[in-house]
N, C-alpha and C positions, 0 to 999 in steps of 0.2 A: 599638503593635505589636500585641497581641493582638487589640485591637478591631478594627483594620484587617484583620487576617487572617481574624478570624471574620466580618465584613462580607461579604467575598468568598467565602464558602462554601468554604474551604480549597483554593481554586483558585490562589491566588497563591503562588509560590515565592520566594526572596529577592531575585531580581532585579527582579521587578515590586514587591514589597512596599517595596524600597529607593526606588524611583522615586515611589511614592506617598507614602511618609513624607517625602521631600526635598520634595516638592511642598508638603507640610504644614508645612514649617519645620524638620524633625527631620533632623540630619545622622547618619547610622549606616552602618556599613560592613555588608558581607553576612556576614562571619564573626559579628559580634555579634549580627544577625538570626538566624543559624542556632543560635547558642547560647542566645538567649532562646526561640525558638520550641521548642526541645528541652526547655528548663527549664521550660517551661509545658505540656509533653506535646501540643504541637501539630505536626502534619506535613501537608505540602501533598500533595493528591491528584495522581497522575500524570495527564497529559492521555490522553483517550481517543484510541486510534488509529483512524484513519479508513481503511477499505478499501471500496472500491466492490464492491456485490454484482453480479457479471457473471454467475453460473450459478445457476439454480433447478432443483436437481436433484428437486424434488417437483412437476414440472409436470404429472405424470400421463399424459404423452404416450408413445408407443411410442419406444423407443431402438433404432437400428440395431444389429445384432449385429456383434460385432467378427469379420470372416472371416479375420484373419490368426492366430488364436489357434492353430488346428490345423495351420497351414503352416508348411513349413521355412522358414528365414530367406533372403531373397531373395540371389541369387547374381549378378544382373546390375543394372546401374543402370538407372534410369528404369523399373522395373517395379512399385516399390511407393512411393508417397509418404505421408509421415504429416503431419498438420496439428497445430498448436498455436496457440490464440487465449488471448492473456493481457493483463494490464494492467501498465504501468511507471510508476513514481512519478518525474518529472522534478523538477528543483530549483526548478521556478518554483511548485509547489503544485499544479497541475493534473494530469491524468491523460492518458497516451497509451495507445493500445491497438495491439498487436502480433499480426499474424498471419503465421505463418512454416510453409513446407512443407519438409520434409527427406526426402531420398532414403533408403529403408529399407536398401539395399546399402551406399551411400558414406558415409552419414550427413552428406552436404553440405547446406547450406541451399540451396534452388533458388529460393525467392521470399520476401520478407518487406517489406510495406509497414508503415509506421506511421502512425497517424492520431489526431485529438483525440476521434473519436466511432466508432461501431461500425457502420456501415451494412453491408449485405450486399456493396457494391462493395470492402469491405476484403479479404474473402476472394476474390473473383474477380481483382482485382488482384494477389494474391499468385501467383496461377496464372498 
């Protein structure tokens, strides 16, 4: 058990460790593996979380100023729209990208496409 665990650089938890040990002909339960690993001072490393990098805030380009900071809150619909571009993690393991426009007065979403890539057309199709 310890040799197989160390062979996989502490990346195997009790489930994968149990499968490999069964393939080698050893019948052992997950609780026994958990106890044995703890007894030998071994603990699996958690998987590294993956998040795509979608924003580069160190690009060195000028950023447009926020012209709404010093303005009163909009009192009529369709005067001010706000935009958000974000990514969503669907269950199939890929990434989907969402671009949404929201009315500043009513807070209603006025347009929102979702795509698997991030072309410029994602923003224009939301409009």
